[in-house]
C-alpha positions in Angstrom: -0.1 -0.1 0.1 1.3 3.4 -0.9 2.4 5.7 2.1 -0.1 8.6 2.6 1.4 12.0 1.5 1.6 13.0 4.9 4.0 10.7 5.9 6.4 11.0 3.1 6.6 14.9 2.9 8.6 15.4 5.9 11.8 17.3 5.8 15.1 15.5 5.0 16.9 16.2 8.1 13.8 14.0 10.0 14.7 11.2 7.7 18.1 11.6 8.4 17.6 10.9 12.2 18.9 7.9 13.9 17.1 6.0 16.3 18.8 4.7 19.5 19.6 0.8 19.4 18.6 -0.6 22.8 19.8 -4.0 24.4 17.8 -6.5 22.9 14.6 -7.9 25.1 15.1 -11.4 26.3 11.7 -12.1 24.4 13.0 -10.9 20.8 16.1 -13.0 21.3 14.0 -16.2 22.5 11.9 -15.9 19.1 14.7 -15.5 16.9 16.6 -18.8 18.3 13.1 -20.6 18.3 13.4 -21.1 21.5 9.9 -21.5 23.9 10.8 -19.3 26.7 13.6 -16.9 28.2 14.9 -19.4 30.6 18.6 -19.7 30.1 19.1 -16.3 27.9 21.8 -14.2 29.9 20.9 -10.6 29.2 24.0 -8.3 29.8 23.4 -6.1 27.7 21.2 -2.8 29.1 23.4 -2.5 32.2 20.5 -3.5 34.4 20.8 -4.2 38.5 21.9 -7.9 38.6 20.0 -8.6 41.8 16.8 -7.0 40.5 14.6 -4.6 42.8 14.6 -4.7 46.5 11.8 -7.1 47.9 10.4 -4.0 49.7 10.0 -2.5 46.3 8.3 -5.4 44.5 5.7 -5.8 47.8 5.0 -1.7 47.4 4.5 -2.5 43.6 2.1 -5.5 44.5 0.2 -3.3 47.1 -0.2 -0.6 44.7 -1.4 -2.6 41.7 -4.9 -2.4 42.7 -5.1 1.3 42.4 -3.7 1.7 38.8 -7.3 2.8 37.7 -6.3 6.0 39.3 -4.2 8.7 38.0 -0.8 8.8 40.0 0.1 12.0 42.1 1.7 14.7 39.5 4.1 16.2 42.0 5.2 13.0 43.3 4.5 14.1 46.9 5.6 11.7 48.9 8.9 10.5 46.9 9.7 14.1 46.8 9.7 14.5 50.4 11.5 11.5 51.2 14.2 12.1 48.4 14.9 15.8 49.5 15.2 14.5 53.1 18.1 11.8 51.8 19.8 14.3 49.7 19.7 17.1 51.7 17.7 19.8 49.3 14.5 21.4 49.3 11.5 19.4 47.3 11.6 22.3 45.3 15.0 21.4 44.1 13.4 18.2 42.5 11.9 17.2 39.2 10.8 13.4 38.2 11.0 12.1 34.8 10.2 9.3 33.2 13.4 7.9 32.7 16.5 10.2 32.7 15.6 10.2 29.0 12.6 12.3 29.4 14.8 14.9 31.7 17.3 15.1 28.9 14.8 15.9 26.4 13.2 18.8 28.8 16.5 20.4 29.3 16.6 20.6 25.4 13.3 22.2 25.6 14.2 24.7 28.0 17.7 25.8 27.3 18.5 24.7 23.7 16.8 27.5 21.4 18.1 28.0 17.7 21.3 28.8 17.2 22.5 27.4 20.2 25.2 24.8 20.8 25.6 21.6 23.0 28.8 20.4 24.1 29.7 16.8 25.4 32.4 14.3 24.8 32.9 11.7 22.1 31.9 8.2 23.3 29.3 9.7 26.1 26.1 8.5 26.3 24.3 8.8 22.8 21.1 10.3 23.7 22.6 13.5 24.0 23.7 13.6 20.4 20.4 12.0 19.3 18.2 14.7 20.6 20.3 17.5 19.9 20.0 16.2 16.3 16.1 16.0 16.4 16.2 19.6 17.9 18.7 20.6 15.2 21.1 22.1 17.7 24.8 22.0 17.0 26.0 19.1 18.9 30.0 19.8 19.8 32.1 16.6 20.7 35.2 16.9 22.6 37.9 14.5 22.0 38.8 11.9 25.0 41.8 10.9 26.9 42.2 7.4 27.3 38.1 6.9 26.5 37.9 9.5 29.9 36.3 12.7 29.5 38.9 15.4 29.0 37.5 18.7 30.9 40.1 20.8 29.5 38.9 19.8 25.9 35.7 20.3 27.0 36.0 23.6 28.4 37.9 24.7 25.4 34.9 23.7 23.1 32.7 25.9 24.9 31.6 29.2 22.8 29.3 32.2 23.5 26.4 30.0 22.0 26.9 27.1 24.0 24.2 26.7 26.6 24.4 23.2 27.9 27.1 20.9 28.6 26.7 17.0 29.6 29.2 14.8 31.6 28.2 11.6 32.1 29.9 10.4 35.1 30.7 7.6 35.1 30.3 7.6 31.5 28.2 5.1 29.4 29.5 3.0 27.7 33.3 3.3 28.5 32.7 3.0 32.3 35.2 5.7 33.3 34.8 8.7 35.6 36.6 11.9 36.5 38.1 12.7 39.3 36.0 14.2 41.8 38.3 17.4 42.4 38.9 17.9 38.6 35.1 17.5 38.3 34.4 20.5 40.9 37.3 22.8 39.1 35.6 21.8 35.6 32.3 23.2 37.2 33.6 26.1 39.0 35.2 27.3 36.1 32.2 27.4 33.6 31.0 30.6 32.1 27.9 32.1 33.6 26.2 31.6 30.4 26.3 27.6 30.2 24.3 24.9 32.5 26.2 21.9 33.0 24.1 18.6 33.5 26.2 16.1 35.4 24.4 12.4 34.5 25.2 10.2 37.5 23.2 7.5 36.6 25.7 5.1 37.8 27.3 7.2 40.7 25.3 5.6 43.4 26.9 2.4 42.4 30.3 3.5 43.8 31.0 3.3 47.4 29.7 6.1 49.6 32.8 7.6 50.2 33.8 7.6 46.4 30.6 9.4 45.0 31.2 12.7 43.8 29.6 15.8 46.3 28.0 17.4 42.8 24.9 18.5 45.0 27.1 21.1 47.0 27.2 22.9 43.4 23.6 22.8 43.4 23.1 24.1 47.0 25.6 26.7 46.3 22.8 28.2 43.6 25.2 27.4 40.4 23.7 26.2 37.1 24.1 22.8 37.4 21.3 19.9 37.1 22.2 16.5 38.6 20.5 13.7 36.6 20.0 10.4 38.3 18.1 7.3 38.0 16.2 4.7 40.0 16.6 2.0 36.8 20.7 1.2 37.8 21.3 1.0 41.3 17.8 0.3 42.6 17.1 -2.1 39.9 13.6 0.0 38.7 14.6 0.1 34.9 11.0 -1.7 33.8 9.4 1.5 35.7 11.4 4.2 34.1 12.1 6.7 36.8 14.6 9.3 36.7 15.1 12.9 38.4 16.9 15.8 38.2 18.3 18.1 40.8 18.7 21.8 40.5 18.2 25.2 42.0 14.3 25.9 42.3 14.7 28.6 39.1 16.0 25.7 37.2 13.4 23.3 38.1 10.6 25.7 37.6 11.9 25.8 34.0 12.0 22.5 33.4 8.4 22.2 34.8 7.2 24.5 32.1 7.6 21.5 29.5 6.7 18.5 31.7 3.5 16.6 30.6 1.1 15.9 33.7 1.6 12.3 34.9 4.6 11.5 33.3 5.9 9.3 36.5 3.3 6.5 37.0 2.2 5.6 40.7 3.4 2.3 40.8 7.1 3.6 40.3 6.4 6.3 42.4 5.5 3.6 45.4 8.4 1.5 44.4 10.8 4.2 44.5 10.0 5.2 48.2 10.3 1.7 49.1 13.7 1.2 47.4 14.9 4.1 49.5 13.8 2.3 52.8 16.2 -0.7 51.8 19.7 0.3 52.6 21.1 -3.2 53.2 19.7 -4.2 49.8 21.4 -1.3 48.1 24.7 -2.1 49.9 24.5 -5.6 48.3 23.8 -5.0 45.0 27.2 -2.9 45.2 28.7 -5.8 46.5 27.7 -7.7 43.8 28.7 -5.3 41.0 32.1 -4.6 42.8 33.1 -8.1 43.2 31.5 -9.1 39.8 33.3 -6.7 38.0 36.7 -7.2 39.5 36.4 -10.9 39.0 35.1 -10.5 35.0 38.2 -8.2 34.6 40.4 -10.6 35.8 39.4 -13.2 33.8 39.1 -11.7 30.5 42.7 -10.7 31.0 43.5 -14.0 31.6 41.7 -15.0 28.3 43.6 -12.3 26.4 41.1 -9.7 26.1 41.6 -5.9 26.8 39.0 -4.0 29.0 38.7 -0.4 30.1 38.9 0.3 33.5 35.4 0.6 34.8 33.6 2.0 37.9 29.9 1.4 36.7 28.3 -2.1 36.0 29.7 -3.0 33.1 32.8 -3.2 30.8 33.9 -2.6 27.5 35.9 -5.1 26.1 37.8 -5.0 23.0 37.2 -7.9 21.0 38.3 -7.1 17.2 34.8 -7.5 15.6 32.0 -6.0 17.8 29.0 -6.7 15.9 30.3 -9.8 15.0 30.8 -11.0 18.5 27.5 -9.7 19.7 25.7 -12.0 17.2 27.8 -14.8 18.0 27.2 -14.8 21.6 23.5 -14.3 21.0 23.6 -17.7 19.3 25.2 -18.6 22.5 22.0 -17.1 24.4 23.8 -14.4 25.7 23.2 -11.1 25.0 25.7 -8.0 24.9 25.8 -4.5 23.1 27.7 -3.9 19.8 29.3 -0.2 20.3 29.6 0.9 16.5 27.1 3.6 17.1 29.5 5.4 19.4 32.3 4.9 17.2 34.1 1.6 18.8 33.2 -1.0 16.1 35.7 -3.5 17.8 34.2 -3.3 21.2 31.2 -4.9 23.0 29.9 -3.6 26.2 28.8 -6.3 28.9 26.8 -5.8 31.9 28.0 -7.1 35.3 25.6 -10.0 35.8 25.1 -12.7 38.5 28.2 -14.9 39.2 26.9 -17.7 36.9 26.0 -15.1 34.0 29.2 -13.6 34.2 31.0 -16.9 34.1 28.7 -18.3 31.2 29.8 -14.7 29.2 33.6 -15.3 30.1 33.6 -19.0 28.5 31.6 -18.3 26.0 33.6 -15.4 24.6 36.8 -17.2 24.8 35.2 -19.9 22.9 35.0 -17.5 20.0 38.6 -17.3 19.9 39.4 -21.1 19.9 
């Protein structure tokens, strides 16, 4: 059937937009392999929490399920109060989104007017670049140093037209992190016309004493937006819940573009409960820390190069990333190819449970025999 004119008469720049390639769902891989179900498939592609959500969060979801005929609290009062108390900021310093991706888009709505520029690193989280293209905003990629943000290069890339700078820390997909003191100096040295968005999706996986205190810049009133999520450390990726922390004037600006009821009621209930389970949070950190150390050693012993990571994944050089990704899928293991990031000879693998980590290393080593 011929496509309607309305779907063909679109600007060329729209046709040129790329879409984000997520980690393949378990169900898709099972269908491709002709399997009756997802049992036996290890998904190590999307940096999901190895232990899943806290049992307290699961109980909260079950309790909330019977009320799903009601719209959620559009202001997320209970979650806002609990999180503000935990972070030591006012409730008016917080904005919740349908994952961090929605908050990234809201930043472009609010700050990236025609003619503006956005700065990030090469090999930074791809969504920054994709959203910039959708807004027709010039996106400047500063070179990295050893696959780590080069903050000096990023600062040098800023022009009078720059409105927004993204620093993912730790960075996805490289897993690298800039030193806390270097990040502080970078933020303090930025020109007044620039807002810096520090994407800390993985920061809470760090031991508490190692986590950057980026919030002190928010409390000091600087033009800083800290992005965090319940997807990674708290294991609630399926509920899509992220949040931004900024001074109230910045939050009010972003609120102008937020759609009503953007965060569902089950997500809010689960997040409040997850925040109460410190023991489970620490167990998740420990599992990631020990699993990452074991996998690094095992991969090095098998002859593979990895990038030092402080997140819940590793960047592994295999020589042919997409081919490796496809071969591992046939072994019922899902990882991420990284050609979209300019890293076609690498894959990214999530730290899973110990048995999943062993399966991955053995399968990858077997591909080289």
